[in-house]
N, CA and C of each residue as an Amber inpcrd file, in Angstrom:
protein
   219
   1.1510000  -1.2030000   0.2180000   0.2660000   0.3460000   0.3430000
   0.9870000   0.9320000   0.0370000   0.7370000   2.1720000  -0.5700000
   1.3060000   3.3250000  -1.2750000   0.2610000   4.7020000  -0.6340000
   1.3160000   5.7810000   0.0390000   0.3690000   6.9820000   0.5070000
   1.0090000   7.7480000   1.7560000   0.3590000   9.0390000   1.4190000
   1.5520000   9.4570000   2.0780000   0.8470000  10.1030000   4.0520000
   1.8540000  10.0250000   4.3790000   1.4780000   9.9550000   5.6140000
   2.1050000  10.7920000   6.8550000   2.1340000  12.1620000   7.2140000
   3.0050000  12.4360000   7.9720000   3.6170000  13.4830000   7.5120000
   3.2350000  13.8380000   5.8780000   3.8220000  14.7260000   5.1950000
   4.5990000  13.7250000   4.6690000   4.9580000  12.0340000   4.6290000
   5.8750000  11.9970000   3.1770000   5.4070000  10.6360000   2.9840000
   5.9120000  10.2470000   2.0640000   5.3290000   9.2590000   1.0550000
   6.0140000   7.9640000   1.1780000   4.1630000   7.1620000   1.7730000
   5.4330000   5.9280000   2.8500000   4.8070000   5.1240000   1.6910000
   5.5890000   3.9630000   1.7140000   4.9310000   2.6770000   1.2230000
   4.5230000   1.3130000   2.5930000   3.7210000   0.6540000   2.4780000
   3.1380000  -0.1590000   3.2780000   3.4200000  -1.8670000   2.9040000
   3.5840000  -2.5060000   3.9870000   3.3530000  -3.8050000   3.4900000
   3.3850000  -5.1590000   5.1870000   3.1520000  -5.9310000   5.1390000
   3.3870000  -6.6590000   5.8610000   4.3050000  -8.0390000   5.7570000
   5.5170000  -7.8330000   6.6230000   6.5940000  -8.9210000   6.6530000
   6.4010000 -10.3110000   7.1840000   7.3690000 -11.2450000   6.4540000
   6.7520000 -12.9020000   6.5950000   6.4140000 -13.2070000   8.4290000
   6.4060000 -11.9770000   9.3880000   5.5520000 -13.0400000  10.7350000
   3.6960000 -11.7780000  10.7820000   3.3480000 -10.8640000   8.8230000
   2.1420000 -11.2270000   9.2290000   2.7210000  -9.6080000  10.3910000
   3.4300000  -8.5540000  10.4800000   3.4370000  -8.0330000  11.2070000
   3.5950000  -6.3920000  10.0810000   2.9580000  -5.1660000  10.2220000
   2.8600000  -4.0420000   8.9930000   4.4580000  -3.7720000   9.6450000
   4.5690000  -3.2330000   8.7730000   6.7490000  -2.6270000   7.6370000
   5.6050000  -1.4300000   7.3270000   6.6570000  -0.0830000   7.2020000
   7.3670000   0.7970000   6.1740000   8.3730000   0.8950000   6.0570000
   7.9360000   1.9100000   4.7740000   9.4800000   2.2580000   3.8630000
   9.3800000   3.9260000   3.2340000  10.2980000   4.6740000   2.9360000
  10.0700000   5.7260000   2.1670000   9.9090000   5.8660000   0.7050000
   8.8300000   6.6240000   1.1990000   8.5080000   5.5560000  -1.4240000
   9.6810000   5.3950000  -2.4880000  10.7380000   6.2790000  -1.7040000
  11.6410000   6.6390000  -2.3140000  12.5030000   5.8750000  -2.0670000
  12.5880000   4.8120000  -1.3870000  12.9020000   3.5490000  -1.5410000
  13.3200000   2.7790000  -2.3870000  11.8950000   2.8340000  -3.1810000
  10.7920000   1.7620000  -3.8910000  10.6980000   1.8360000  -5.2560000
   9.8850000   0.6470000  -6.0390000  10.0300000   1.7270000  -7.6280000
   8.7010000   2.4800000  -7.3320000   8.1960000   2.1480000  -6.3330000
   6.8260000   2.8680000  -5.8540000   6.3590000   4.1880000  -6.9920000
   7.5660000   4.6170000  -6.4380000   7.2220000   6.0560000  -7.5450000
   8.2620000   6.2770000  -8.4680000   7.3750000   7.4170000  -9.8810000
   8.5530000   7.1470000 -11.1850000   9.5620000   7.6680000  -9.9620000
  10.7920000   7.4400000 -11.1020000  12.2000000   7.7920000 -10.8070000
  12.2530000   9.2490000 -10.7780000  12.7720000  10.1500000 -10.0300000
  13.4580000  11.8370000 -10.7380000  13.6380000  12.0730000 -12.2780000
  13.4630000  12.9140000 -12.3700000  14.9620000  13.2580000 -14.2160000
  16.1010000  13.0060000 -14.2700000  16.2820000  13.3890000 -13.0670000
  17.6820000  13.3850000 -12.6940000  18.2300000  11.5780000 -13.0080000
  18.2720000  11.4340000 -12.2000000  18.0630000   9.2180000 -11.9610000
  18.1860000   9.1190000 -13.1020000  17.3440000   9.7110000 -13.9620000
  16.7580000   8.7740000 -15.2840000  17.9760000   9.4470000 -16.4000000
  18.1650000  10.9930000 -17.1250000  18.9610000  11.3600000 -17.4500000
  20.9850000  10.7700000 -17.9830000  21.5450000  10.8620000 -15.6100000
  22.1180000  10.7130000 -15.6890000  22.7380000   8.6280000 -16.3530000
  21.2100000   7.5980000 -15.6820000  21.8410000   6.8010000 -16.0970000
  22.7250000   6.5450000 -15.8540000  22.9890000   5.8140000 -13.8510000
  24.3560000   5.5920000 -13.6070000  25.4960000   6.1790000 -13.0960000
  25.7380000   7.7780000 -13.5060000  27.1420000   7.9650000 -14.3020000
  27.1010000   8.9400000 -12.5480000  26.0110000   9.5480000 -12.6870000
  26.1480000  10.5890000 -11.2470000  25.9450000  10.0050000  -9.2240000
  26.4210000  10.1860000  -8.7800000  26.0930000   9.5290000  -7.6390000
  24.9750000  10.6070000  -6.4100000  25.2910000  11.7260000  -7.1530000
  25.1970000  12.8600000  -6.5160000  24.1600000  13.9090000  -7.3050000
  22.9210000  13.9800000  -6.7740000  22.1410000  14.5940000  -7.6710000
  22.7450000  16.4780000  -7.1150000  22.9190000  17.2980000  -8.4250000
  23.0160000  19.0940000  -8.7620000  22.0880000  18.9720000  -6.8190000
  21.2050000  19.2160000  -7.0020000  21.2070000  20.2220000  -6.1550000
  21.4560000  18.9590000  -4.6140000  22.1210000  18.3390000  -4.3690000
  22.1540000  18.1230000  -2.7480000  23.8540000  17.9200000  -3.2550000
  24.5200000  18.9700000  -4.4420000  25.8890000  18.9070000  -4.2410000
  25.8850000  20.7040000  -3.7010000  24.7220000  21.2120000  -4.4040000
  24.8340000  22.8130000  -4.1040000  24.7070000  23.2770000  -2.9970000
  23.7060000  22.6690000  -2.1550000  23.2480000  22.1620000  -1.1360000
  25.2050000  21.9410000   0.4080000  25.9480000  21.1810000  -0.1840000
  27.3770000  20.2430000   0.4450000  27.9390000  21.3130000   0.3320000
  28.2210000  22.3970000  -0.6850000  29.2130000  23.1910000  -1.5950000
  28.2470000  24.4120000  -0.3370000  27.4890000  24.6830000   0.2290000
  26.7320000  26.4060000   0.8810000  27.0050000  25.4970000   2.7510000
  27.1100000  24.7610000   3.1240000  27.2940000  23.7770000   3.2780000
  30.0760000  24.3370000   3.7670000  29.5400000  23.7710000   2.8790000
  30.9750000  23.7080000   3.0820000  31.1500000  25.3020000   3.6400000
  31.1160000  26.7550000   2.7870000  31.8950000  27.8520000   3.2000000
  30.5700000  28.3100000   4.4990000  30.1100000  28.1250000   4.2440000
  29.5080000  28.4850000   6.0900000  30.6160000  28.3800000   6.9490000
  31.2800000  26.6210000   7.0960000  32.3130000  26.2930000   7.9880000
  33.9250000  27.3080000   7.6590000  33.6190000  27.4070000   6.4140000
  35.1670000  27.9840000   6.7660000  34.4860000  29.9470000   6.5620000
  33.2050000  30.9070000   6.4720000  33.3840000  31.1820000   6.7200000
  31.6510000  31.4870000   7.9190000  31.8610000  31.0950000   9.4100000
  31.2070000  32.0260000   9.8460000  29.9130000  32.7720000  10.0500000
  30.9600000  33.7120000   9.6170000  29.6630000  34.9690000   9.9160000
  28.3440000  35.1510000   8.9740000  29.1300000  34.3210000   7.5920000
  28.1510000  34.4690000   6.6910000  27.1110000  34.1880000   7.0290000
  25.7870000  35.4570000   6.3850000  24.7080000  35.5520000   7.2880000
  23.7260000  34.6670000   6.1410000  24.0950000  33.8730000   5.1190000
  23.8520000  32.2950000   4.7620000  23.6440000  30.7770000   5.6550000
  24.5040000  31.3610000   5.8670000  25.5410000  30.2230000   7.7250000
  23.7460000  29.1630000   7.6670000  23.6920000  28.4540000   7.8620000
  22.7510000  27.5350000   8.8220000  23.3870000  27.4010000  10.4080000
  21.7000000  27.8930000  11.5580000  22.2350000  28.1470000  12.4750000
  22.4660000  26.9600000  13.3520000  22.5290000  26.0870000  12.4280000
  23.0750000  23.9940000  13.0010000  24.4860000  24.1190000  12.4660000
  25.6430000  24.4480000  12.1860000  27.0080000  24.2830000  11.5230000
  27.8310000  24.9320000  12.8320000
């Protein structure tokens, strides 16, 4: 079963003991793959948006006075 619960897309299933389990839908093939994943055809381990966010966090570590630096760095 697939549904949105608490703002997250989840897949629900029963394990071999009959217990209901859940996983993020992104971990399964229930959802359509992201366009980037299709276009990159496995040639890239990271999405561009993730790399941009990583760069922003590294920059914030190097310059904690940056007004765009996250509070939790």
